[in-house]
N, C-alpha and C positions, 0 to 999 in steps of 0.2 A: 589602694583606689577608696577606700573609705575615707581616709583622710585626703586624698588627691581632689575629693570632691567638699568636703569642708573648709579647707584653707582658702582656695579662692572665692568663697562665699562670705570670707572672714567669720566664721562662726567660732572659732578659738577667740578671736579678738573681742567677739560680741558677749560670750559666755565670761571670760573674763572682764570686762566692763560690765556688767548688769548683776553675775551671782558671786557673792563676797561668804566663803564659808571658812575660809583658815583665817587665822587671828594673825600669821608671820609670813613672808612673802619664800621665805626658805621650800623648798622641793617642789613638788610639781605644781604647775597653775590649775586653778578649780577646772580651767576648759581641758587639761588632759586627763582630769578624773572621768568628767561627765562624758568625754569621748570618749574612753576607753570602756566604758559599761555601757555606752550606745554601741560599739563597736562588736563587744560581747556577743549582744541581744543580734548584730546585724549577723555574725557566724553562726547563731544557734546557742550560743556557750551559756551555762545557767553560772548563777552567781560568783562563787568565789572559785568554784574549780575553773571553770570557762576561763576565768581571768589568768591563772596558771597558765592555759592551752596557749592564751592568746601571748603571752611571754615566751613559752618556749616552741611554740611550732613555726618552724623557718617558713613554711608555706601560708601560713596565715600571716604571719609577720608582714611577709611581701605584698599580699592582697590588702591590707591594712594598710601598709605605706609605714609602718613604724615600729623598730626594735626593740626600744626602753619605752617600758608601759611601767605604772605602778604594779607594784605588787600585790597580792591577795588583803594582805594584813595593812598595808597602809592603806589601800582604796577603801577597806572595811571601815576604818578608823574615821576616813573623808565623810564616808557615807552616813555612819553613823551620827556624825553632826548635824546632817539637814535636819530643819526645823519647817513648820510650814511657811514661816517668811521667806526661807530660802526656794521653798517651790514657786512662792509666788513671784519671787525672783528669777526663777528660772524660766517662768511661763512668760515674763516681761521680755527676756531673751528670745524666748521661741517668736514672740510674736514680731520681734525686731528683725532675725532670720526669716521668717516667711514674707515679710513685706520686702525686703531686699530679694529673695528670691522670685519675686512675682514680677519685680521692678527689672530685672535681668531675662525673665524668661520672653520668646520674642511675641507677638501678637498672632493671635489664631485666628486665620482669616476663615469664614463658614460661606 
């Protein structure tokens, strides 16, 4: 459900275009790390312990729509690289995502 909502809104693509943390193209893209952290919060998980539950709990995997997620160590390495500049990139991506959501929502009649 979580990723099923993110993908039609092109959230992964926007994050990958706007946020550049990794130096190499190998491994998980930025969007996967960011969305994994968001999915963890979505299901009420704590930082690393919650990430492990996302990876191991089949019901949570089905609800999120993902079976292969970064492990806590890999995710931790990614998040430790974040600087103020990366947060500004993330904020710019959120602005783009928000604009897209408002464009897609139907007009509300009063």
